[in-house]
C-alpha distance (Angstrom), angle and dihedral (degrees) to the residues before:
residue distance angle dihedral
M1 . . .
S2 3.71 . .
P3 3.72 124.5 .
K4 3.79 92.3 -121.6
Y5 3.79 90.2 55.2
C6 3.73 93.9 50.7
I7 3.84 91.1 47.3
G8 3.81 88.9 52.3
V9 3.73 93.4 48.7
L10 3.82 89.9 50.7
I11 3.79 93.4 48.8
F12 3.88 91.2 48.7
S13 3.78 91.1 47.7
F14 3.81 89.9 48.8
I15 3.79 91.6 50.5
V16 3.78 91.7 48.0
S17 3.83 93.7 46.6
S18 3.80 90.7 44.6
S19 3.83 89.8 54.5
T20 3.81 91.5 48.7
W21 3.81 93.0 45.7
A22 3.86 90.7 50.4
K23 3.86 93.0 56.1
A24 3.81 100.0 42.4
P25 3.92 96.2 77.3
E26 3.84 92.0 51.6
E27 3.76 90.8 52.7
K28 3.77 92.1 45.9
I29 3.83 89.5 49.5
D30 3.84 91.1 48.8
F31 3.79 90.1 50.2
R32 3.71 93.1 47.6
L33 3.83 90.5 47.9
A34 3.74 90.3 52.1
V35 3.84 90.8 50.0
L36 3.81 90.2 47.9
E37 3.81 91.3 48.7
S38 3.77 89.2 50.8
D39 3.86 89.6 47.9
I40 3.74 88.4 49.0
V41 3.68 92.6 53.1
D42 3.77 91.8 48.1
L43 3.78 89.8 48.0
K44 3.77 91.8 51.2
A45 3.80 88.4 50.9
D46 3.76 90.1 49.7
I47 3.76 90.8 48.3
V48 3.80 90.6 52.3
E49 3.87 90.2 51.8
L50 3.72 91.4 44.5
R51 3.75 90.7 52.0
K52 3.81 91.6 49.2
T53 3.80 89.3 48.4
N54 3.78 89.9 46.7
D55 3.78 92.8 48.9
G56 3.76 89.8 51.3
Q57 3.75 92.4 47.7
N58 3.83 90.3 47.6
S59 3.82 88.4 50.8
D60 3.81 90.0 49.2
I61 3.82 89.6 48.6
R62 3.82 92.1 49.1
H63 3.88 89.9 51.3
L64 3.84 88.9 48.9
I65 3.79 91.2 49.8
T66 3.80 89.7 48.7
D67 3.79 92.7 48.2
L68 3.78 90.4 46.5
T69 3.82 91.0 50.4
E70 3.77 92.3 50.0
A71 3.86 89.9 47.1
V72 3.77 89.4 52.2
N73 3.80 91.6 48.7
K74 3.75 91.2 48.0
I75 3.80 89.5 51.1
G76 3.79 88.5 51.3
L77 3.79 91.3 50.3
H78 3.81 91.7 47.5
E79 3.79 89.8 49.2
K80 3.90 89.7 52.6
S81 3.78 89.2 46.3
I82 3.74 92.2 50.9
A83 3.79 91.2 46.1
A84 3.85 88.9 51.5
L85 3.80 91.2 48.2
Q86 3.68 91.1 49.5
T87 3.81 90.0 51.1
D88 3.81 90.6 49.1
L89 3.79 89.9 47.7
A90 3.79 91.0 50.9
E91 3.79 90.5 49.7
A92 3.77 92.7 47.0
E93 3.79 90.9 49.5
Q94 3.81 88.9 50.0
K95 3.77 90.4 49.6
I96 3.78 90.5 50.2
V97 3.84 89.2 51.1
L98 3.86 89.7 50.5
L99 3.78 91.0 47.7
E100 3.72 92.9 49.2
T101 3.80 88.1 49.6
D102 3.80 91.2 49.6
V103 3.81 91.8 47.4
A104 3.76 90.4 49.7
D105 3.79 90.1 50.0
M106 3.75 92.1 48.7
M107 3.79 91.8 49.4
A108 3.83 88.9 49.1
Q109 3.73 89.6 51.2
S110 3.78 95.9 42.2
D111 3.73 94.9 87.8
D112 3.82 90.1 51.7
V113 3.80 92.0 48.1
G114 3.80 91.7 44.9
E115 3.87 90.5 51.3
A116 3.81 88.7 47.0
V117 3.74 96.1 48.6
F118 3.80 104.0 33.1
G119 3.75 104.8 20.5
T120 3.83 94.5 65.7
M121 3.76 97.8 41.9
G122 3.76 94.7 100.7
T123 3.79 91.6 49.6
Q124 3.79 92.4 47.0
M125 3.80 90.7 48.8
K126 3.77 91.5 52.3
S127 3.72 91.0 46.8
L128 3.75 89.8 52.4
A129 3.77 89.2 50.7
T130 3.81 88.9 51.4
E131 3.84 90.6 53.1
F132 3.78 92.1 55.3
G133 3.84 97.4 42.8
L134 3.83 95.6 -156.9
F135 3.81 92.6 69.3
E136 3.71 93.7 62.5
R137 3.82 88.5 79.2
I138 3.86 90.3 45.5
F139 3.86 93.1 52.7
S140 3.76 89.9 46.7
K141 3.78 88.3 58.5
K142 3.88 96.7 41.4
E143 3.80 120.5 29.2
L144 3.78 111.9 -163.1
G145 3.75 113.3 -131.5
P146 3.77 131.6 -162.2
S147 3.70 94.3 -83.5
D148 3.85 91.0 56.7
I149 3.71 90.8 49.3
A150 3.75 91.8 49.1
G151 3.79 89.2 50.6
V152 3.81 87.7 57.2
I153 3.81 96.8 45.1
F154 3.80 110.3 34.9
P155 3.82 97.8 58.2
N156 3.79 86.2 57.4
L157 3.78 98.1 39.6
D158 3.79 95.7 108.6
D159 3.78 90.0 52.1
L160 3.75 89.7 50.4
I161 3.80 93.0 51.5
T162 3.77 90.2 47.9
E163 3.74 90.9 49.1
M164 3.81 91.0 49.6
E165 3.80 90.7 50.7
A166 3.77 94.3 45.1
V167 3.80 98.2 52.8
G168 3.79 127.8 55.3
D169 3.77 128.9 -108.7
N170 3.73 96.0 -96.8
P171 3.80 102.6 57.3
L172 3.81 93.1 31.7
L173 3.79 99.5 95.9
H174 3.73 92.6 45.3
K175 3.80 94.7 49.1
L176 3.75 93.5 42.4
D177 3.72 87.6 52.3
L178 3.77 90.8 53.7
V179 3.81 90.8 49.0
E180 3.81 90.1 51.0
K181 3.80 92.0 48.7
W182 3.79 89.3 48.1
M183 3.82 92.3 53.7
L184 3.79 91.9 43.1
A185 3.79 91.6 50.9
K186 3.84 90.3 52.0
E187 3.78 89.7 48.1
D188 3.84 89.5 50.1
V189 3.81 89.8 53.7
E190 3.82 90.2 54.9
I191 3.85 92.0 45.0
I192 3.74 91.3 49.9
N193 3.75 93.8 50.3
Q194 3.71 90.6 48.7
L195 3.81 94.1 48.1
Y196 3.77 92.1 47.1
A197 3.81 90.0 53.1
E198 3.69 96.6 44.3
H199 3.86 107.9 34.9
E200 3.72 120.5 58.6
E201 3.86 91.4 -171.6
F202 3.87 86.2 84.5
A203 3.76 90.0 62.8
S204 3.72 89.0 91.0
V205 3.78 90.7 68.4
D206 3.80 111.2 109.2
P207 3.86 105.4 -113.0
D208 3.78 91.1 -141.6
E209 3.80 91.4 52.8
L210 3.75 90.3 46.6
N211 3.82 90.3 50.5
L212 3.82 92.2 55.2
M213 3.78 92.5 45.8
W214 3.75 93.7 47.6
K215 3.76 91.9 51.8
A216 3.83 88.2 49.8
L217 3.82 88.2 57.2
L218 3.75 91.7 48.6
A219 3.82 91.8 49.1
E220 3.80 89.9 51.7
M221 3.75 92.1 49.8
E222 3.82 88.9 49.0
D223 3.80 90.4 51.2
I224 3.77 90.2 51.6
A225 3.80 90.3 49.6
E226 3.77 90.1 52.0
D227 3.78 92.2 51.0
L228 3.84 90.3 50.9
G229 3.82 91.6 47.0
K230 3.74 111.7 -169.6
D231 3.79 94.5 -8.9
V232 3.70 93.7 87.3
S233 3.85 125.9 35.9
F234 3.81 111.1 -134.9
D235 3.74 115.9 -160.6
L236 3.79 105.0 -167.0
Q237 3.80 92.4 175.1
T238 3.84 93.0 57.0
S239 3.79 90.6 47.8
A240 3.80 91.1 46.9
S241 3.84 87.8 51.4
A242 3.85 90.6 50.9
Y243 3.75 88.8 49.2
N244 3.82 93.0 50.9
Q245 3.78 90.2 50.5
A246 3.82 92.3 50.0
F247 3.75 93.1 43.4
T248 3.82 91.2 52.3
A249 3.80 91.4 47.9
V250 3.83 89.6 53.1
S251 3.66 93.3 45.5
N252 3.77 91.0 52.2
I253 3.79 92.3 49.3
S254 3.79 90.8 47.8
K255 3.72 90.6 51.3
K256 3.78 93.6 46.7
N257 3.79 91.2 51.5
H258 3.78 92.1 45.6
D259 3.82 89.4 50.5
H260 3.80 88.9 48.3
R261 3.74 94.5 49.0
Q262 3.88 89.0 46.5
C263 3.76 88.6 53.6
I264 3.80 92.3 53.0
V265 3.85 90.3 47.8
N266 3.77 90.6 49.7
K267 3.83 91.0 50.8
I268 3.76 92.0 50.5
């Protein structure tokens, strides 16, 4: 092989190899660009997914924050409610203490009240009898014992307690005295009616005198009722009816005794 031929082959090979070497970097760059573009597309898709996930997580976080805020607010409300309940409980306990003190005071005073209300009943009844003159003779025939007094008071005990609670300390004794006199006067009416019906020894009483005294009693009862106002219901008609019945009974007894005495005179 001649040297010229070899040199030509080398030059040709160099030219061919140079051409191939010159194109290889462009192809490599194009390939790499294509890969990068694909990666960029994938990255964009990943970014979109990440954004979606992030938005969801942010939404969940916002919900959690809202729930936490509501929970904190509820805890605050519960704490306020607990504080209010503790205040109410303290006030209730204080009221209980005051009530217990009041009850203790009332129990301590009950003996004094009982003595004031019940202990003087007999004296007041006899004073009332003295006021009306006629009843001195009645009380001399029928002394009222504790059981009779209790029969007058205890049926009206609730009314007395209500009355004592309704009025103040200052007018209490006066008003209670009026209530006592009212009940005693009503009791006197019943006693008188019974005595007139059962005991003929009262037949000697002058009916006209009895009429005046009885009206005096009714007038006194009416005055008491006016002092008490609406606290005591005064039925004058009922009392007048009771008076009429008693007056009729006494008149009949007087007439019978008169007729009996007249028969004795006639026989003599």
